[in-house]
All heavy atoms as a GROMACS GRO file, in nm:
protein
  504
    1PRO      N    1  10.262   7.627  10.397
    1PRO     CA    2  10.332   7.670  10.519
    1PRO      C    3  10.243   7.762  10.604
    1PRO      O    4  10.169   7.843  10.549
    1PRO     CB    5  10.455   7.745  10.469
    1PRO     CG    6  10.427   7.777  10.327
    1PRO     CD    7  10.326   7.680  10.278
    2THR      N    8  10.256   7.746  10.733
    2THR     CA    9  10.178   7.832  10.823
    2THR      C   10  10.247   7.966  10.839
    2THR      O   11  10.369   7.976  10.825
    2THR     CB   12  10.162   7.766  10.962
    2THR    OG1   13  10.290   7.744  11.016
    2THR    CG2   14  10.085   7.635  10.951
    3GLU      N   15  10.170   8.066  10.869
    3GLU     CA   16  10.224   8.201  10.887
    3GLU      C   17  10.307   8.206  11.015
    3GLU      O   18  10.272   8.148  11.116
    3GLU     CB   19  10.107   8.300  10.896
    3GLU     CG   20  10.150   8.444  10.896
    3GLU     CD   21  10.031   8.538  10.896
    3GLU    OE1   22   9.922   8.496  10.856
    3GLU    OE2   23  10.050   8.651  10.938
    4ALA      N   24  10.420   8.276  11.007
    4ALA     CA   25  10.507   8.289  11.124
    4ALA      C   26  10.437   8.371  11.232
    4ALA      O   27  10.354   8.456  11.202
    4ALA     CB   28  10.638   8.356  11.084
    5LYS      N   29  10.473   8.344  11.355
    5LYS     CA   30  10.418   8.425  11.464
    5LYS      C   31  10.464   8.569  11.446
    5LYS      O   32  10.577   8.595  11.409
    5LYS     CB   33  10.469   8.372  11.598
    5LYS     CG   34  10.412   8.237  11.634
    5LYS     CD   35  10.464   8.193  11.769
    5LYS     CE   36  10.412   8.056  11.804
    5LYS     NZ   37  10.466   8.006  11.928
    6LYS      N   38  10.375   8.661  11.478
    6LYS     CA   39  10.408   8.801  11.457
    6LYS      C   40  10.486   8.862  11.573
    6LYS      O   41  10.561   8.955  11.554
    6LYS     CB   42  10.278   8.878  11.432
    6LYS     CG   43  10.204   8.820  11.312
    6LYS     CD   44  10.140   8.927  11.232
    6LYS     CE   45  10.094   8.879  11.098
    6LYS     NZ   46   9.975   8.806  11.086
    7ILE      N   47  10.466   8.809  11.692
    7ILE     CA   48  10.542   8.853  11.809
    7ILE      C   49  10.629   8.735  11.851
    7ILE      O   50  10.578   8.626  11.873
    7ILE     CB   51  10.452   8.899  11.925
    7ILE    CG1   52  10.357   9.011  11.881
    7ILE    CG2   53  10.536   8.942  12.045
    7ILE    CD1   54  10.424   9.139  11.836
    8VAL      N   55  10.758   8.758  11.860
    8VAL     CA   56  10.853   8.650  11.885
    8VAL      C   57  10.928   8.676  12.015
    8VAL      O   58  10.966   8.790  12.044
    8VAL     CB   59  10.957   8.642  11.770
    8VAL    CG1   60  11.051   8.526  11.790
    8VAL    CG2   61  10.888   8.633  11.636
    9ILE      N   62  10.947   8.571  12.093
    9ILE     CA   63  11.029   8.579  12.215
    9ILE      C   64  11.144   8.482  12.198
    9ILE      O   65  11.123   8.362  12.188
    9ILE     CB   66  10.946   8.546  12.340
    9ILE    CG1   67  10.833   8.648  12.354
    9ILE    CG2   68  11.036   8.546  12.465
    9ILE    CD1   69  10.734   8.615  12.464
   10ASP      N   70  11.264   8.537  12.190
   10ASP     CA   71  11.385   8.456  12.171
   10ASP      C   72  11.488   8.500  12.274
   10ASP      O   73  11.534   8.614  12.270
   10ASP     CB   74  11.439   8.477  12.029
   10ASP     CG   75  11.562   8.392  12.000
   10ASP    OD1   76  11.619   8.330  12.093
   10ASP    OD2   77  11.602   8.389  11.882
   11PRO      N   78  11.523   8.411  12.367
   11PRO     CA   79  11.619   8.449  12.471
   11PRO      C   80  11.755   8.493  12.417
   11PRO      O   81  11.829   8.562  12.485
   11PRO     CB   82  11.634   8.324  12.557
   11PRO     CG   83  11.544   8.221  12.500
   11PRO     CD   84  11.475   8.277  12.380
   12LYS      N   85  11.786   8.458  12.293
   12LYS     CA   86  11.914   8.496  12.233
   12LYS      C   87  11.908   8.632  12.164
   12LYS      O   88  12.008   8.680  12.115
   12LYS     CB   89  11.958   8.390  12.131
   12LYS     CG   90  11.981   8.254  12.194
   12LYS     CD   91  12.014   8.152  12.088
   12LYS     CE   92  12.021   8.013  12.150
   12LYS     NZ   93  12.032   7.909  12.047
   13PHE      N   94  11.790   8.691  12.159
   13PHE     CA   95  11.772   8.818  12.088
   13PHE      C   96  11.696   8.916  12.176
   13PHE      O   97  11.592   8.882  12.232
   13PHE     CB   98  11.695   8.792  11.958
   13PHE     CG   99  11.686   8.912  11.869
   13PHE    CD1  100  11.797   8.957  11.801
   13PHE    CD2  101  11.568   8.980  11.856
   13PHE    CE1  102  11.790   9.068  11.720
   13PHE    CE2  103  11.559   9.091  11.775
   13PHE     CZ  104  11.671   9.136  11.707
   14GLN      N  105  11.750   9.037  12.189
   14GLN     CA  106  11.689   9.142  12.272
   14GLN      C  107  11.660   9.093  12.414
   14GLN      O  108  11.561   9.131  12.475
   14GLN     CB  109  11.559   9.195  12.207
   14GLN     CG  110  11.578   9.272  12.080
   14GLN     CD  111  11.631   9.412  12.100
   14GLN    OE1  112  11.668   9.452  12.210
   14GLN    NE2  113  11.639   9.487  11.993
   15PHE      N  114  11.746   9.008  12.465
   15PHE     CA  115  11.735   8.955  12.602
   15PHE      C  116  11.600   8.890  12.630
   15PHE      O  117  11.548   8.895  12.741
   15PHE     CB  118  11.764   9.064  12.705
   15PHE     CG  119  11.900   9.125  12.689
   15PHE    CD1  120  11.915   9.248  12.626
   15PHE    CD2  121  12.014   9.060  12.733
   15PHE    CE1  122  12.041   9.304  12.609
   15PHE    CE2  123  12.139   9.114  12.716
   15PHE     CZ  124  12.153   9.238  12.654
   16GLY      N  125  11.541   8.831  12.527
   16GLY     CA  126  11.414   8.762  12.545
   16GLY      C  127  11.292   8.852  12.547
   16GLY      O  128  11.183   8.807  12.576
   17GLN      N  129  11.310   8.980  12.515
   17GLN     CA  130  11.196   9.071  12.510
   17GLN      C  131  11.111   9.040  12.387
   17GLN      O  132  11.165   9.004  12.282
   17GLN     CB  133  11.244   9.217  12.501
   17GLN     CG  134  11.321   9.263  12.624
   17GLN     CD  135  11.232   9.269  12.745
   17GLN    OE1  136  11.124   9.324  12.741
   17GLN    NE2  137  11.278   9.211  12.854
   18PRO      N  138  10.979   9.053  12.396
   18PRO     CA  139  10.893   9.028  12.280
   18PRO      C  140  10.925   9.128  12.168
   18PRO      O  141  10.930   9.249  12.192
   18PRO     CB  142  10.753   9.052  12.332
   18PRO     CG  143  10.764   9.049  12.480
   18PRO     CD  144  10.903   9.087  12.516
   19THR      N  145  10.951   9.076  12.048
   19THR     CA  146  10.980   9.163  11.934
   19THR      C  147  10.884   9.131  11.820
   19THR      O  148  10.826   9.022  11.814
   19THR     CB  149  11.124   9.145  11.883
   19THR    OG1  150  11.144   9.009  11.847
   19THR    CG2  151  11.226   9.185  11.989
   20ILE      N  152  10.869   9.225  11.729
   20ILE     CA  153  10.787   9.204  11.611
   20ILE      C  154  10.869   9.122  11.513
   20ILE      O  155  10.981   9.159  11.479
   20ILE     CB  156  10.743   9.338  11.550
   20ILE    CG1  157  10.660   9.415  11.654
   20ILE    CG2  158  10.665   9.316  11.422
   20ILE    CD1  159  10.630   9.558  11.616
   21ALA      N  160  10.815   9.008  11.472
   21ALA     CA  161  10.887   8.913  11.389
   21ALA      C  162  10.949   8.980  11.268
   21ALA      O  163  10.885   9.060  11.199
   21ALA     CB  164  10.794   8.801  11.344
   22GLY      N  165  11.077   8.950  11.245
   22GLY     CA  166  11.147   8.998  11.128
   22GLY      C  167  11.195   9.142  11.134
   22GLY      O  168  11.251   9.191  11.037
   23THR      N  169  11.172   9.210  11.247
   23THR     CA  170  11.209   9.351  11.254
   23THR      C  171  11.313   9.383  11.360
   23THR      O  172  11.388   9.477  11.345
   23THR     CB  173  11.086   9.440  11.283
   23THR    OG1  174  11.042   9.414  11.417
   23THR    CG2  175  10.974   9.416  11.185
   24GLY      N  176  11.313   9.308  11.470
   24GLY     CA  177  11.400   9.343  11.582
   24GLY      C  178  11.346   9.456  11.666
   24GLY      O  179  11.409   9.499  11.762
   25ILE      N  180  11.227   9.505  11.634
   25ILE     CA  181  11.166   9.614  11.710
   25ILE      C  182  11.089   9.555  11.827
   25ILE      O  183  11.005   9.467  11.811
   25ILE     CB  184  11.071   9.697  11.619
   25ILE    CG1  185  11.151   9.759  11.505
   25ILE    CG2  186  10.999   9.803  11.702
   25ILE    CD1  187  11.065   9.818  11.396
   26LYS      N  188  11.122   9.606  11.947
   26LYS     CA  189  11.056   9.553  12.066
   26LYS      C  190  10.909   9.596  12.070
   26LYS      O  191  10.877   9.712  12.049
   26LYS     CB  192  11.129   9.598  12.192
   26LYS     CG  193  11.268   9.536  12.204
   26LYS     CD  194  11.328   9.547  12.342
   26LYS     CE  195  11.358   9.689  12.379
   26LYS     NZ  196  11.424   9.699  12.509
   27ALA      N  197  10.825   9.498  12.098
   27ALA     CA  198  10.681   9.522  12.101
   27ALA      C  199  10.644   9.624  12.208
   27ALA      O  200  10.550   9.701  12.190
   27ALA     CB  201  10.606   9.391  12.122
   28ASP      N  202  10.716   9.627  12.319
   28ASP     CA  203  10.681   9.722  12.426
   28ASP      C  204  10.704   9.866  12.384
   28ASP      O  205  10.634   9.956  12.431
   28ASP     CB  206  10.752   9.688  12.557
   28ASP     CG  207  10.902   9.707  12.553
   28ASP    OD1  208  10.962   9.693  12.445
   28ASP    OD2  209  10.961   9.733  12.660
   29ILE      N  210  10.799   9.890  12.294
   29ILE     CA  211  10.822  10.026  12.246
   29ILE      C  212  10.702  10.072  12.163
   29ILE      O  213  10.651  10.183  12.180
   29ILE     CB  214  10.953  10.034  12.167
   29ILE    CG1  215  11.070  10.015  12.263
   29ILE    CG2  216  10.963  10.164  12.089
   29ILE    CD1  217  11.206  10.016  12.201
   30VAL      N  218  10.657   9.985  12.073
   30VAL     CA  219  10.540  10.017  11.991
   30VAL      C  220  10.419  10.039  12.080
   30VAL      O  221  10.346  10.138  12.064
   30VAL     CB  222  10.515   9.904  11.889
   30VAL    CG1  223  10.384   9.924  11.816
   30VAL    CG2  224  10.630   9.896  11.789
   31ASN      N  225  10.397   9.950  12.175
   31ASN     CA  226  10.284   9.963  12.266
   31ASN      C  227  10.294  10.092  12.348
   31ASN      O  228  10.194  10.161  12.369
   31ASN     CB  229  10.276   9.842  12.359
   31ASN     CG  230  10.153   9.844  12.446
   31ASN    OD1  231  10.041   9.850  12.397
   31ASN    ND2  232  10.174   9.840  12.576
   32GLY      N  233  10.413  10.125  12.391
   32GLY     CA  234  10.433  10.247  12.470
   32GLY      C  235  10.397  10.373  12.392
   32GLY      O  236  10.334  10.464  12.446
   33PHE      N  237  10.437  10.378  12.265
   33PHE     CA  238  10.400  10.492  12.182
   33PHE      C  239  10.249  10.502  12.168
   33PHE      O  240  10.191  10.610  12.179
   33PHE     CB  241  10.462  10.481  12.042
   33PHE     CG  242  10.598  10.544  12.031
   33PHE    CD1  243  10.711  10.465  12.024
   33PHE    CD2  244  10.613  10.680  12.026
   33PHE    CE1  245  10.837  10.521  12.013
   33PHE    CE2  246  10.738  10.739  12.014
   33PHE     CZ  247  10.851  10.659  12.008
   34TYR      N  248  10.185  10.386  12.146
   34TYR     CA  249  10.040  10.385  12.130
   34TYR      C  250   9.970  10.428  12.259
   34TYR      O  251   9.880  10.511  12.256
   34TYR     CB  252   9.992  10.247  12.086
   34TYR     CG  253   9.844  10.240  12.063
   34TYR    CD1  254   9.786  10.301  11.952
   34TYR    CD2  255   9.761  10.173  12.153
   34TYR    CE1  256   9.649  10.296  11.932
   34TYR    CE2  257   9.625  10.168  12.132
   34TYR     CZ  258   9.569  10.229  12.022
   34TYR     OH  259   9.434  10.225  12.002
   35GLN      N  260  10.013  10.373  12.371
   35GLN     CA  261   9.952  10.409  12.500
   35GLN      C  262   9.978  10.556  12.533
   35GLN      O  263   9.900  10.618  12.606
   35GLN     CB  264  10.006  10.318  12.612
   35GLN     CG  265   9.970  10.171  12.595
   35GLN     CD  266   9.821  10.144  12.582
   35GLN    OE1  267   9.739  10.207  12.645
   35GLN    NE2  268   9.788  10.048  12.497
   36GLY      N  269  10.086  10.610  12.480
   36GLY     CA  270  10.119  10.751  12.503
   36GLY      C  271  10.042  10.847  12.413
   36GLY      O  272  10.060  10.968  12.421
   37GLY      N  273   9.959  10.792  12.324
   37GLY     CA  274   9.873  10.877  12.244
   37GLY      C  275   9.909  10.888  12.097
   37GLY      O  276   9.840  10.958  12.022
   38GLU      N  277  10.016  10.821  12.054
   38GLU     CA  278  10.051  10.825  11.912
   38GLU      C  279   9.952  10.743  11.831
   38GLU      O  280   9.904  10.639  11.877
   38GLU     CB  281  10.193  10.770  11.887
   38GLU     CG  282  10.304  10.861  11.931
   38GLU     CD  283  10.312  10.992  11.853
   38GLU    OE1  284  10.258  11.001  11.740
   38GLU    OE2  285  10.373  11.085  11.905
   39SER      N  286   9.924  10.787  11.710
   39SER     CA  287   9.834  10.710  11.623
   39SER      C  288   9.908  10.590  11.567
   39SER      O  289  10.032  10.589  11.556
   39SER     CB  290   9.783  10.798  11.508
   39SER     OG  291   9.888  10.824  11.417
   40LYS      N  292   9.833  10.489  11.530
   40LYS     CA  293   9.893  10.370  11.469
   40LYS      C  294   9.965  10.408  11.340
   40LYS      O  295  10.072  10.355  11.310
   40LYS     CB  296   9.787  10.264  11.442
   40LYS     CG  297   9.727  10.204  11.568
   40LYS     CD  298   9.619  10.103  11.535
   40LYS     CE  299   9.553  10.051  11.660
   40LYS     NZ  300   9.446   9.955  11.628
   41GLU      N  301   9.908  10.501  11.265
   41GLU     CA  302   9.968  10.544  11.139
   41GLU      C  303  10.105  10.608  11.162
   41GLU      O  304  10.200  10.583  11.087
   41GLU     CB  305   9.875  10.642  11.066
   41GLU     CG  306   9.748  10.577  11.015
   41GLU     CD  307   9.640  10.554  11.122
   41GLU    OE1  308   9.652  10.606  11.235
   41GLU    OE2  309   9.545  10.480  11.091
   42THR      N  310  10.116  10.690  11.266
   42THR     CA  311  10.244  10.754  11.297
   42THR      C  312  10.347  10.650  11.338
   42THR      O  313  10.462  10.656  11.294
   42THR     CB  314  10.226  10.858  11.410
   42THR    OG1  315  10.136  10.959  11.364
   42THR    CG2  316  10.359  10.922  11.448
   43ILE      N  317  10.307  10.553  11.419
   43ILE     CA  318  10.398  10.446  11.462
   43ILE      C  319  10.446  10.367  11.339
   43ILE      O  320  10.564  10.334  11.328
   43ILE     CB  321  10.331  10.355  11.565
   43ILE    CG1  322  10.296  10.435  11.692
   43ILE    CG2  323  10.422  10.236  11.600
   43ILE    CD1  324  10.202  10.364  11.788
   44CYS      N  325  10.355  10.340  11.247
   44CYS     CA  326  10.392  10.268  11.124
   44CYS      C  327  10.500  10.344  11.049
   44CYS      O  328  10.598  10.284  11.002
   44CYS     CB  329  10.271  10.252  11.033
   44CYS     SG  330  10.150  10.132  11.091
   45LYS      N  331  10.484  10.475  11.038
   45LYS     CA  332  10.582  10.556  10.965
   45LYS      C  333  10.715  10.562  11.039
   45LYS      O  334  10.822  10.555  10.977
   45LYS     CB  335  10.527  10.697  10.943
   45LYS     CG  336  10.414  10.700  10.842
   45LYS     CD  337  10.357  10.840  10.828
   45LYS     CE  338  10.235  10.838  10.737
   45LYS     NZ  339  10.165  10.965  10.736
   46LEU      N  340  10.710  10.576  11.170
   46LEU     CA  341  10.833  10.585  11.249
   46LEU      C  342  10.919  10.459  11.237
   46LEU      O  343  11.041  10.467  11.230
   46LEU     CB  344  10.801  10.607  11.397
   46LEU     CG  345  10.757  10.746  11.439
   46LEU    CD1  346  10.710  10.744  11.584
   46LEU    CD2  347  10.871  10.845  11.422
   47TYR      N  348  10.854  10.343  11.238
   47TYR     CA  349  10.926  10.216  11.244
   47TYR      C  350  10.914  10.132  11.117
   47TYR      O  351  10.960  10.018  11.114
   47TYR     CB  352  10.879  10.134  11.364
   47TYR     CG  353  10.925  10.195  11.494
   47TYR    CD1  354  10.838  10.272  11.570
   47TYR    CD2  355  11.055  10.179  11.538
   47TYR    CE1  356  10.880  10.329  11.690
   47TYR    CE2  357  11.098  10.236  11.656
   47TYR     CZ  358  11.010  10.311  11.731
   47TYR     OH  359  11.052  10.369  11.848
   48ASP      N  360  10.852  10.189  11.012
   48ASP     CA  361  10.833  10.117  10.886
   48ASP      C  362  10.763   9.983  10.910
   48ASP      O  363  10.811   9.877  10.870
   48ASP     CB  364  10.968  10.097  10.815
   48ASP     CG  365  10.950  10.054  10.670
   48ASP    OD1  366  10.845  10.086  10.611
   48ASP    OD2  367  11.039   9.986  10.617
   49LEU      N  368  10.650   9.991  10.979
   49LEU     CA  369  10.569   9.873  11.011
   49LEU      C  370  10.435   9.882  10.942
   49LEU      O  371  10.392   9.989  10.902
   49LEU     CB  372  10.546   9.864  11.163
   49LEU     CG  373  10.668   9.850  11.251
   49LEU    CD1  374  10.629   9.866  11.398
   49LEU    CD2  375  10.735   9.716  11.228
   50SER      N  376  10.367   9.768  10.934
   50SER     CA  377  10.229   9.767  10.884
   50SER      C  378  10.134   9.789  11.003
   50SER      O  379  10.173   9.769  11.119
   50SER     CB  380  10.198   9.633  10.818
   50SER     OG  381  10.195   9.530  10.915
   51ILE      N  382  10.012   9.827  10.971
   51ILE     CA  383   9.910   9.840  11.076
   51ILE      C  384   9.894   9.708  11.150
   51ILE      O  385   9.878   9.706  11.272
   51ILE     CB  386   9.775   9.886  11.015
   51ILE    CG1  387   9.782  10.031  10.968
   51ILE    CG2  388   9.660   9.867  11.113
   51ILE    CD1  389   9.780  10.136  11.078
   52GLU      N  390   9.899   9.597  11.077
   52GLU     CA  391   9.882   9.466  11.139
   52GLU      C  392   9.993   9.439  11.242
   52GLU      O  393   9.966   9.384  11.349
   52GLU     CB  394   9.882   9.355  11.033
   52GLU     CG  395   9.760   9.355  10.943
   52GLU     CD  396   9.766   9.460  10.831
   52GLU    OE1  397   9.877   9.512  10.801
   52GLU    OE2  398   9.660   9.492  10.776
   53GLN      N  399  10.116   9.477  11.210
   53GLN     CA  400  10.226   9.457  11.304
   53GLN      C  401  10.205   9.542  11.430
   53GLN      O  402  10.230   9.495  11.541
   53GLN     CB  403  10.359   9.491  11.238
   53GLN     CG  404  10.403   9.390  11.134
   53GLN     CD  405  10.523   9.438  11.056
   53GLN    OE1  406  10.525   9.550  11.004
   53GLN    NE2  407  10.625   9.353  11.048
   54VAL      N  408  10.162   9.664  11.412
   54VAL     CA  409  10.135   9.752  11.527
   54VAL      C  410  10.021   9.694  11.610
   54VAL      O  411  10.031   9.686  11.733
   54VAL     CB  412  10.103   9.896  11.480
   54VAL    CG1  413  10.057   9.982  11.597
   54VAL    CG2  414  10.226   9.957  11.413
   55ASP      N  415   9.914   9.650  11.543
   55ASP     CA  416   9.802   9.589  11.615
   55ASP      C  417   9.846   9.466  11.695
   55ASP      O  418   9.803   9.447  11.808
   55ASP     CB  419   9.691   9.548  11.518
   55ASP     CG  420   9.609   9.666  11.467
   55ASP    OD1  421   9.610   9.773  11.532
   55ASP    OD2  422   9.544   9.650  11.362
   56ASP      N  423   9.932   9.384  11.635
   56ASP     CA  424   9.980   9.264  11.703
   56ASP      C  425  10.057   9.300  11.830
   56ASP      O  426  10.042   9.235  11.934
   56ASP     CB  427  10.070   9.180  11.612
   56ASP     CG  428   9.990   9.110  11.503
   56ASP    OD1  429   9.868   9.094  11.518
   56ASP    OD2  430  10.052   9.070  11.403
   57ALA      N  431  10.140   9.403  11.822
   57ALA     CA  432  10.217   9.444  11.940
   57ALA      C  433  10.124   9.494  12.050
   57ALA      O  434  10.142   9.459  12.168
   57ALA     CB  435  10.318   9.553  11.902
   58ILE      N  436  10.025   9.573  12.014
   58ILE     CA  437   9.930   9.626  12.112
   58ILE      C  438   9.848   9.512  12.172
   58ILE      O  439   9.831   9.504  12.294
   58ILE     CB  440   9.840   9.732  12.046
   58ILE    CG1  441   9.923   9.853  12.005
   58ILE    CG2  442   9.726   9.772  12.141
   58ILE    CD1  443   9.854   9.947  11.908
   59LEU      N  444   9.801   9.422  12.087
   59LEU     CA  445   9.721   9.309  12.133
   59LEU      C  446   9.801   9.218  12.226
   59LEU      O  447   9.748   9.168  12.325
   59LEU     CB  448   9.669   9.229  12.014
   59LEU     CG  449   9.577   9.113  12.046
   59LEU    CD1  450   9.451   9.161  12.116
   59LEU    CD2  451   9.541   9.037  11.918
   60TYR      N  452   9.929   9.200  12.196
   60TYR     CA  453  10.014   9.116  12.282
   60TYR      C  454  10.012   9.170  12.424
   60TYR      O  455   9.997   9.093  12.520
   60TYR     CB  456  10.157   9.115  12.228
   60TYR     CG  457  10.252   9.041  12.318
   60TYR    CD1  458  10.262   8.902  12.310
   60TYR    CD2  459  10.328   9.106  12.414
   60TYR    CE1  460  10.347   8.832  12.394
   60TYR    CE2  461  10.413   9.038  12.498
   60TYR     CZ  462  10.422   8.900  12.488
   60TYR     OH  463  10.506   8.832  12.573
   61PHE      N  464  10.023   9.300  12.442
   61PHE     CA  465  10.026   9.356  12.577
   61PHE      C  466   9.888   9.360  12.640
   61PHE      O  467   9.877   9.353  12.762
   61PHE     CB  468  10.095   9.492  12.578
   61PHE     CG  469  10.244   9.477  12.571
   61PHE    CD1  470  10.310   9.488  12.450
   61PHE    CD2  471  10.317   9.444  12.682
   61PHE    CE1  472  10.447   9.469  12.442
   61PHE    CE2  473  10.454   9.425  12.676
   61PHE     CZ  474  10.519   9.437  12.555
   62LYS      N  475   9.783   9.369  12.561
   62LYS     CA  476   9.649   9.360  12.618
   62LYS      C  477   9.625   9.221  12.674
   62LYS      O  478   9.563   9.204  12.779
   62LYS     CB  479   9.543   9.390  12.511
   62LYS     CG  480   9.527   9.536  12.482
   62LYS     CD  481   9.414   9.560  12.384
   62LYS     CE  482   9.399   9.708  12.354
   62LYS     NZ  483   9.298   9.732  12.250
   63LYS      N  484   9.674   9.118  12.603
   63LYS     CA  485   9.656   8.980  12.648
   63LYS      C  486   9.739   8.948  12.772
   63LYS      O  487   9.700   8.866  12.852
   63LYS     CB  488   9.693   8.883  12.536
   63LYS     CG  489   9.592   8.877  12.426
   63LYS     CD  490   9.632   8.772  12.323
   63LYS     CE  491   9.526   8.756  12.217
   63LYS     NZ  492   9.564   8.655  12.118
   64THR      N  493   9.856   9.012  12.787
   64THR     CA  494   9.942   8.982  12.900
   64THR      C  495   9.916   9.071  13.020
   64THR      O  496   9.973   9.050  13.126
   64THR     CB  497  10.091   8.992  12.861
   64THR    OG1  498  10.120   9.126  12.815
   64THR    CG2  499  10.128   8.892  12.754
   65ALA      N  500   9.830   9.173  13.003
   65ALA     CA  501   9.802   9.264  13.113
   65ALA      C  502   9.712   9.201  13.217
   65ALA      O  503   9.637   9.112  13.192
   65ALA     CB  504   9.737   9.392  13.059
   0.00000   0.00000   0.00000
């Protein structure tokens, strides 16, 4: 089986906002904390995420910018 996408857009969930797969956490919130100066480690602790999930959220917004 292939790995699930890490950032998911589902119009039936969170009004179609990009979320981190399996968490319901909006990627823009994670990106906002990072852009505001929070460390990836702190974001991981706040939202119980892995570094990879945080990186995926940040990368998603870099690609769409």
